[in-house]
N, C-alpha and C positions, 0 to 999 in steps of 0.2 A: 816620382809621380808617374812616369811613363809606364812601368810594368803594371801599376795599379789601374791606370786608365785602360790599358789593353784588356783587362779582365772584366771591366764594368760595361755591360751591354746597354746601348741606348743613352749613354752619357753625352749630353749636348750642351752643357753649361758649366763653367768653372769660374769662380771668383776668388782671387787671392786678396788678403788684407795686409796692408803694410804693418810691420811690427815696429818695435822700438829700434833705435840706432844700434844698440848692441846686438840685435838679431839680424840686421840687414846691412852689415858692412858699413855702418855709419852714414850711408848716403841713399838708401832706398833701392839699391841695385838688385838685391837678391830676388824680391818678388817680380820685378820687371824682367830680369833675365829668365826666371823660370817661366813666366807668362809668355815671353817671346819664344822660348823653346817649345812650349806646349802648342802655341799658335802655329808655329812652323811645322811641327811634327804631326799635329792633329788639326788641320784647317777646318774640319767639319764641326769642331767644338768651339762654341762662343766663349772666349776667355777674356779676362780683364783683371785689373788691379785697382782696389779702392782703399781709401782711408777708413771710411765708415759706410757700410752698406745697409740697404733695406730691401729685402728680397721677398717676393710673393711666390710661394710654391703651392700651387693648387689651392689657393685660398688661405694658406697658413703664412703669416708674415714673420720674417726673421730679420732682426736687427743685429748686425754683427760688426765688430771692430776688435782690434787687438787689446787696447787699454781698457781697464775696468777695475772693479773692486777685487779685493782678496777674499778668500773664503773665511777669514777671521784670523786673529793672531794667537788664539788659544783654542784648544779642543772644545772647551765649554762655551766658546762664543762662535763656533763654526756656523756659518750660514747667515749670521746677523748682517754683515756688510752687504752680502748679496741681496738679502731681502730689502734692506733700506734703499739700495741702489735701484733695484727693480721697481719698488713702489714709487720712487721719485720719477722714473721714466714713465710709468703708467699714469701717474697724476698729471705730469706735464702734457702728455698726449690727450688725456681726457679734458683737461682745462682748455685745450685748443680745439676741442671738438673732434678729435681723431680717435680711432680705435687703437688701444695699446698693442704692441707686437705680441704675437703668440709666443715667440721664442726670442730670447736675447742671448747672444753668444759672446763671451769675452775670453781672452787667453793669457793675458800678461803674467799672471802668477803661476800658471801651468800646474794647478792642483785640481784634478778632476772632481767636480762637485755640481750638484743640481739643487735648485730650490724652486718651489712654486709659490707664487703670491696671488692671493685672491683679494679683490676689492669689491665690496657691495655698494651698488648705486641704486638710487630710487628714480624710476622712470616717471614721465609726466602723468601716466595713468595710475601712479602710486605703487606699481609693482616693483619688487626688489629684484635686481638682476646682479649676478656675480660675474665679474670680469676677471679672467686669469691670464697670467703671463708666467712662462718658465724661463729661468736663467740658468745658463750652463757655463762653467769654467772648463776649458779644455786642457788636456795634458799637453806636454811638449812633444816634439818629434826629434829632439836631439839631447845631447848630454849637457852637463853644467860647465860653463866657462868660468874663468877666474872671477869675472864680474858677477855672474849668477851666484856663485858661492857667497860672495860678499853681500849682494842684494837680498839673498834669502837668509842671511844671518847663519850661514853654514848648515842649512838643512841637510839632513842625511838621506832624505827620501827623494828619489827621482821618479817622476811619473811620465810615461810615454804612451802615445796612442792617438786614436782618432775618435770622433763623435759622429754617429750616424742616426738618422731618424727614419721612421716609417710613417708616411702620410697617406691617408686614404679618405676620399670623400670630404676633403677640406678640414680634416682634423688629424691630430697627432695620435697615432695608434700606439707607438712604442718609440723609446729612445734606446740607443745602444752605447751609452757612456761607459758602462762597466765591461761590456762584452769585448771591446777592442782596446782596453787600457790595461797596462801592467805597471808594476812598481819594482824598484830596485833600491836596496839599501847601499849607499855609496861609501859607507865608512870603511876604512882599512882596518881589518880585524887582526889582532895579534894575540897569541897565547904565550905566556911566559911561565915556564915550569921551574 
């Protein structure tokens, strides 16, 4: 993180999200240690560690946590679980009189993917309004452990990278899910002649 932070001008806020036990040395130490290092090295940056965060960035709300849905178990069902998960969050918020988050970020499956869910609502004046939320699954920032090979049923594709957004005047102008993500086929390839 340190070299990256050195390159970003005007960075004043960082939040880390706790991962699963297999990602964080089984005790939650990794994000706490990284947070402490960042706080000591960059005291001007407001840092912290959360299990589940709700962030307001210039009027755009971001709901973020490590655990969430997968992209789907088959190519032809890709995105279904993300849409169901997002719609459920949106309806829960609306039922309780709150505005659904503009962005939902989850990471557990580390398969970069995005979906947009629209829900039409009828206002008291009879007008139809569309409420939208975007959900993103982020790539990993490391390789596959023995546990990850087992949990992913020996997937051969590894995705690494980060997710970035451009927010202007209280709206999402662009996302950079694909710009900073790359893939690697981890299979051992042999040719027998």
